[in-house]
N, C-alpha and C positions, 0 to 999 in steps of 0.2 A: 221853532218847534225841535225837539229832540230828535236826533238821527239813530236813536238806539233802535236795536232789532224790533221787527212788528210781527205780532201774530194776528191774523184775521180768521174767523170761525163762521160757519154758517152749516147748520145741521151737524153731521158727523164728519165735515170736511174742514181742514185746518191748513193754512197757508203761513209759511214763516218767510219774512223779507229781511234783507240786510242792506239797507240803504248805503251804509258806508262802504260796503264790499261791491261796489259796482251796480248798485241798484239791483242786486240779484233776489230772485225768488230761490231761497235756499231749501225749501222744503215744501211738499203738498201730501198730506195725510187724509186718506179716505177710509173711514171706518177704522183707524189706527194703523192702516199700511201705508208705509212711505213709498210714494211712487217714484220720487226723483232720487237718483244716485247721491250718496253722500261721500264725504272723503275728500281727495285733491281736487278732482274734478266732479263738482257736484251741482245740484239745483238747476237753474235756469238763469243765463245771463243775457241781458239786452246787447245786440250788435248795433252799434251805432257810432260814428257816423257812416260806417260801411260794414258790409258783411263778407265773411269768408276771406280770402286771399285777394290782395292787390299786387300784380306782378312786379316784382323787384323793389315793392313799396312806394311806386311812383305813379301818380296820375296827373293828366292834364285839364287844367281850368283855363279854357281860351289859350292865350300864348303863355301862360304860366305853367312851369312843370313843378309840382310839389311832391317833396320826399317825406314818406313817413318812416319811423324807425322799423328796423327788419326784426319782428319780434317771432317771425316763423321763417328764418332765413331760408332761401333767399328773398322771401316774401314778408309783406306786412299782413297781420291776419285780425279779423273780427272787431275793428274799431278801437277807439280809446275810452271810450265812457265805462267799460267793464273794469277799467283800472282805477276809476275814481270814485271819490266819495260823494254821493248823492244826498239831496236833502229832502226831508220829509215835509210835504206841503200841508197834508190834510190825512187824517186817519179817523175811520169809524170802525164799529165791529166788523164789517165785513168788506170795507173798502179802503183803499190807501192811494195817495197821490205823491209821486217821487219826482223830483227835478234835478237837472244836472246841466251847469253852464260848461260849454265846450272850451276847452283851454288848450295850450301847447301840449303836444306837438302839432295838434290840429291848427291850421293857420287861419281859420274863419271863427268868428264870434257867433254863438247862437245857443239856444236853449233846448234841452231836450226835456219832454214831460212824458211820465209814464204812468198810467192809471191802473191799478189792481183791482178787480172787482170779483168776489167770491159768491157763489150759490151754493145750495147743497149739492148740486149736480153739475156745476161748471165753473171754470175760471177764465176770465176773460181779461186779456192785456192789451192795452191801447198805448200806442206811442206816437209822439209828434216831435219834428224838428223845427224850428222856427228861427228866423233871424230879423233883426231891425236894422241891419246894416248891409253888407255886400251879399249878393247871391253866392250860392256855391252848390257844387254836386254832393248827394248824400245818398246813404241807403239806411233801411231799418229791418232789423229781423230779431229773431230770439233763438237761443241755444239751449234747449232743454236737454238734459242727460236723463232719461228714463230708465229705470232699472229693467234690464233684461228680464230678470227672474223675480216673481213675486210669490212668496210662500210655495216654493217649489215649481211653479207654473212659467214656463218660459214664453215669452212675448212671441206672437205671431203680427206681421207687418202687413197691411192691405191698403194698396192703393192704385189708381188708375191713371198715370200720367200719359199726357199726349206725345211727350218726347222727352228723351234724356240728353242733356249737353254732354257732347263727346268730351272726355276729359284726357287731357295730354299728361306726359310723364312728369310734368311740373305740378300736377294736381289742379291746373286751371283749365276751364272750358277753351276748346280749340276754336269755337264760333261755328262749329258743324252741330246739326241735331241728328240724333238716331233714333231707333226704335228703342223702347225701354229695354234693358237688358237686367238678366238675374244678377241678384248680390252675390256677396257682399257689396256694399255700395260706402263711397265717400263722393257722392255725386249730386249733381243739380238736376232737377226735373221741372218739366212745365206743365202746369195745369190751368190752361186758359179760363176754365169755369170757376176757379178758386181753388186754393189748396184743400184737400180733403183726405186725410191719411188715418187709418184705423188701427190702433193697437190693441191686441186682444191677448189677456193672459187666461187661457182657457180655464174656465170653472170658477173664475174669481172677478175678472173687472174687462170691461171693454171701454177704450177711451179713444175719442174722435180729436183730431187736431184739424181744425179748419181755419181759414183766412180767406178773406176776398182777393188777396195777392195771388199771383199765378206762379210763384217760384217757391220751390222747397228743396232744401238740400238734406238728403237722408244719409246718416254717418251710422253704419253698423259694423264696423271693422274691428270691433274690440269686444272683449268678453263680458264686461259688467254693465254697459249700456247701450241704449240704442237712442240716437239723436234725430229729430225730426223738426227742422228749421225752417218756418215760413219767413220768406223775405221780399223786399220790394225788387230785387233783380238779382242775377245770377253773381258767382263769385267773378271778381275783377270788374264788376259793373260800373265802378267809377269811370273806367276806361271805355267799356263797351256799351253800357247802357245807363248813362248818368241820369238821376233825377235831380231837378234843380230845385233847391230851396231858396225862396225870394221873400223880400219884406211882405208881399201880397198874398204869398201862397206857401204854407209851411208844407212839409211832407209828413204824411200820417199813415199809419197802419195798424192793424188789429188782429189779434187771434184769439181763438176760443178753444179751450180744451174742455170738452163735456165727457161724462162718464155714466155707465150703468153696471150695476152689480149683475152677475151671470149665476 
């Protein structure tokens, strides 16, 4: 099937996908308003097979020490699949399925599948990592760049995490948990009941980011966008909280963005 850009529609909602550009959701328009930042850092990309930073780009798998390229020196960041060309497996008017086979520099073979489902008031992203060969640790997450300002309305963030991962000077969690602190943030939070973050552009739109996962990174230390990133573990999680992909048990995660007019 062709890997050309894809447009999904449902009601007055429209989603643009770029399979060749890391399986990225390149745009989400609701009533003609683009919710995702455009330009150099844009849309929403899948973070896989890890999320956030890996300390020094290294992680252990049993006795083996694996080294990833340092694309955010001195660390490795956000996985390898966002740099690859994904394939389009299936497309309908409001759904698409994309796949990506893990290749070097990731040292294990596996397949990533991302399903994108649009309704007139929600977008659901579902991702899985599976292997038919050796088991390996992995993480799944999404990194959306939501526009901070829509039609002159500045976004307000609302969420109630149980804790905040203490962040060291190296931007990695120290392993300690603290009470949530005021922003601005480039921080990981724990939400044991599932990720639930509300972005409100007063007078315009309310958007909820939810996920059964209990980890979310919130990044709002920049002018143009706010990132709300549900994921299956904290940054550096391949070292501190690895989730194992085995031939019998894939790693799966999902997130839904739902919106309503104000």
